[in-house]
N, C-alpha and C positions, 0 to 999 in steps of 0.2 A: 330617846336621847334629846330630841328637840324640845320636849316639854321641860326637861331639867335645865337645859341651856337657856330657854326662854325665861324661866324664873330667875336664874342667875343674872341675866341681862336686865330684867325688869327691876331688880333690886338696885342695880347701878343707876339706872335711869331715874328712879324716884328718889334716890339718896342724893344725887349730884345735879341732875339736869332738869328736873321739873321745878320751876320757880314758884314757891308758895309765898303768899296765899293766892297768887293769881292763876296758877295752873297753866303756865306757858312753858313749852320746851325750849331750852336755851341752846345757843350755838356751841358754847363751851363753858367750862367751869374748872376751878381748881380741884385738887384731888379729894378734898373734903366738902366740895360743893361751894366753896367761897367764890365770890365774884365782885365785879365793879359795875354798879348800875348807874345809868344817867339820872340826874336829879331834874327838878322842874326847870331850873335855869339852863341846863345843858340842852334840854329838849327845845326850850324857847329860842335858844341861840343857834339851834341846828348844829351842835357840836357832837361829834367831829364833822358830820356832814348831814344834809337833810334826809338822806336815805337811811341813816343810822348804820350804814355799812361799817363793819369791823367791830361793832359793839356786840356784846353777848346776847342782846335782844333782837338782833337783826332779822331773824326768821321765825318770830313767835307764832304768827298765823300759819305759816308754811309748815313748820315741823309739828306744831300742836294739832293741826288739821289732819295730817297724815297719820300721826300716832293715834289720835282718837278714832280714825277710821279703822285702823288695824285692831285696836282694843275692842271695837264694836264687833269685828269678825270673831275675836276671841270669845266675847260674851255669847254670840250666837252658837258657838260650838260647845261652850261650857258655861251656862249662866250661873253667876255667883254674885253675892252681895259686894264683895271686895272690888271686883271689876266694875260693877255698876257704880259704886261710889267714885272710883277713879274716872269713869266716863263723865260723871257729873262735874268733877273738878275741871277736867279738860274742856268740857262743853261750856261751863260757866266762864272759863278763860277765853274761849272763842267769842262768846257773847260780849265780853268786856271790850274786845278789840274793835267791835262795831259801835258799842254804846258810847265810847269816849269821844266820838266825833259827831258833829252835826251834819256832816256831808253824807248823803245817801250814796251807797256804792263804794265808800272808802272803808278800808280795813287797815287799822294800825298794825305795825309790825310787832310792837311791844309797848310797854308802859314804863314810865320813870318810877322813881322811888315813892312818889305819892300815889301811885296806882291809877293815875289818869293822864298825866302829861305824856306826850308822844311826839314823834317826828311827823312832818307833813306829807311824806311820800310813802306810798304803798307800791304794789306791782302785781302783775298777773301771777307771779310766783307765789304771792301770798293769798290772793283771792281764790284761785282754783282749789287749793287744799283746804281753805276755810270752808268753802261750800261742800266739798267732798266729805270732810269730817263731820259736819253737822248732819248731812244726809245719812251717813252711815250710822250715826248714833240714833237718829230718828227711826231708821229701819231695823235697828238691832233687836227690838223687843225689850230693851232694858228700861225704858222710860215710861212714866205715867202719861196719861192723856193730857194732863195739865202741863207737864214739862214739854211734851211734844208740841203743844200750842206755842210755847215760848220759842221753840226751834223754828216753827213755821213763821212766826212773826219776824224773826231775825232774817231768815232766808228770803222772805217776801220783800223786806225793806232793801236788802242787798241787791236782789235781782231787779227790782224797780229802778234802783239807782243806776245800775249798769245799762238798762234799757234807755234811760233818759240820757246817758252819756254816749249812746251808740256803741257800747261795749269797749269804750276807752276807759282806763282806770282813773277815777277822779283823784285829785290831790286836795290838800287844804290850802293851796294857793289859788286864789280866785281865777277861774277860767283856764287853769292849767290842768292837763292830764299827763299821765306818765305810763306809756305802754298801753297795751290793750289786747283784745282777743279777736279782732276782725281780720287778721292777716290769713294767708293761705297755707301756712306751715302746719305740720301735723299737730304740734303741741297746742297751738292756739285753737285749731278746729276741734280737737278732742275735748279741751277744757270748756270751750264755749258751748258745744252741744251737750256735754255731760252736765254742766252746771244748769243749763236751761231745763233739761229733761228731769233731773233729779229734784229740782225745786218744784217743777210741775207735779212730780209724783208725790212730793210731800204735802204741797198745799192744795192741789186740785184746781188751781187757778188756770183757766183755759188760755189766758193771754200768754202764758209761758209756753204752752204747747203750740199755740199758733206761731209764736216767734221761733220756736224750735223747728217746726216744719218748714217755715220759710227759709231759715238760715241753713238747714241741712241740705236743702235743694239748691241753694245759692252756689255760684261758682266763683269764689274769690280770686282764683288765678285765671279765670276765663275759660277753663277747659274741664276741670273736675269739680264735682259737687263736694261740699265739705264731708259728707258721708263717704264718698269715694276716696278722698284724701286720707281719711281715718283708716280705710281698709289697707293702705300700704304701710302703715306703721311709721316708725321714726326714722327708718333708713334714708328716705329722701332728704330729710333735714340734715342728717349726718353727712351725706354726700355733698350737699350744697355748701355746707360750712362745717369744717371739722371742729370748730369751736362749739358746735351744738352737740358734741358728744358729751353731754352733761346729763347723766341719767337721774341725778337728783332733781332736776327740773322736769325731765320727761316722765318720771315715774307717776306723777299725779294724772297726766294725760292718759297714760296707759291704764291706770286703775279706773278712770272714768269709762274707758271702753268696755270694761267688764260690766259696769252698771248699765251702760247703754245696750249691750248685747242681751242683758237680762230683761230690761224694761221695754225696749222698742223691738217688739217681735218681728216687725216688718223688715228690719235691717240687722237682725241678729247675726246672720252669716257674715256680713261685711265688717261689723265691729269685732266679731270673734277672729276673723282673719287678720284684722289690724293688730289685735293683741298677739296673735301667733307670730306675725311678722316682726313686731317690735321685740318680742322675747327672743326670737332667733337672732336678731341683730345684736342683742345685748349679751347673748350667751358666751361669745368669744372673749368677753372682758372679765369673766369670772376667775380666771387664773391670776388676776392682778394682785390678789392678796399676797402672792409670792413676792412680787416686786416690793410691796409694802414691808414684808418681813425682812427683806434684804436691805432696807434703807436704814442707815445709822440713826440712832436717836438724836433728836435736836430739842432745843428749848421752846417753851411756849409761855409767854408772859400775858396773863389775863388782863393786865392794866392797859386798856386801849386809850386811856386818857393821856398817855405819853405821846400821843399824836398832836398834843396841843401846840407845839411849835410850828406845825404845818397848817394850823387852822386859819381860816378866814370865813366870814359870814357869807354864805351863798344866798343869792336872791332869785334863783330860778331852778327848776329841775335839772336843766342841762348844766348849769354852773355847778350845781351840787354833785352831779355825776363826775364832772371833770375834776373837782376837788377830791372826791373819793378815790378816783383813779390815781391822782398824784400821791395820795397818802398810801395807796396800796403797796407800792414797792417797798417803802420803809417798813410798813407793818409786817409784810411777809418776810422780808430779809432780816430785820433787826429784832422784831418783837415776837413773831410767831413762826419761826422757820420750820417748826414741826408740822405746821398746818398743811403744807403742800402734799406730803405723803399721806396724811390722815384724810384729807378732803379729796384731792384729785385722783388719788390711787385707790386707797381703801374705801373711801366714801362712795366713789363712783361705782366700784365693784359691788358694794352692798345694795345700793339702789337698783343696780342692774339685776342683782339676784332676786330682789322683791318682784321685779318685772317678770323674770323667768318663771317664778312660782305662781304667777297669776296669768295663766293661759290654759286652754283645754288640751294642749299638746303634751301628752304624758311623757314622751321621750325628753322634751326640753325640761320638764319639771324634775324628772329623775336625775338628769345630768346636773341641774342646779342644786338639787338636794345633796348630791355627792360633794360638790364644790363648797357648799355651805358647811357641811360637816368638817371638811378639811380646813377651812378657814377658821372655824371655831376652835379647832385643836391647835391652831398656829398663833392667833392674835390674842394678846392679853388686853382685854377691854378695860380693865381697871387702871391701866397705864395711859389710856388715851386721854387727850385733852378735849377733843370734840365730842359731841353728844351722840355719836353714831351707834352707840349701843342700842338706841331705840330703833334704828333701822335693822340691825341684826336681829333684834327681838321680833320685829315685824315679819322678817323672813321666816323665823322659827314658827311664828303663829300660823303662817300659811301652810305649814306641814303638820300641825297638831290635829 
């Protein structure tokens, strides 16, 4: 069943949500793949905001990295030329998001209509999946040695940039950073350690292993090492702040734990326990597809440029965030009221499902597979506006 459903979802993703020729997974699109993309002037003016929030290219590195990682899993299970070519498209897209900037450690969220213009702010939400996706493609067995060298070059540049910025996320505003991976919460610890170790595994550069060993043993909260923080999973984050019940962001950290458990044999038990704990925490959210199914259909206008009446040019990352948050209420209530149910309810459930299917706990995986099957019988993905067919496909791939 899941192979058939995966293929159905795959066709939706590539018809509507993979932006060609750039190979970036979009946030949303019209029913036939139509969209509104920023041009060079919009990017230069930071319209609608410097984060590019609410545009269709907002999460190009984030979504493309996760999707590439899952297609790499698919290739490992069933190597074929079609999947290999798709991996090349997505990976070239990830390369582009680094190549468009002169700032080491910066990963663009997406590109404008000219294929190079972009917004000046990234985030750890983008950086973690970007590294994860490239690592998984590197490790998939799909790529030639020459192509793997390209991956190593891009990963090496990114990690050196992050080390130079002390793992704060560089921006294209001089001396400004925006977020980072140094904090003591689960998602930062897992992404930081996962990024460092996988880049070491790909490149063999000892500096990354040395930095990993130091930061793994470091105690950012003064009591627990980063490795120990990872072992508790995402539940402590959820308890500290209910706003962090955001499995779309936690998912990458969770997937990195699987790579760490496989690669760092000395700490396999702790990382595996962290995955199990996070999967257990997310399992109770898998019935949320029923809430989505009960939500009345609402409108979704793909034309984010209608935010123009709220626009002002932001001159700092904080100013940009404040502007984006001002815009958010109008965008959510007037332009895309369908988004709340698709993103916060169904989307959260789908990312939680991917997490539940990436654990060694068979009872959790069995329960998640049952909920996934029920959801696929209930939700019509052809009618969705957001690109979360790719997340549902990722869940199916885990069971193939």
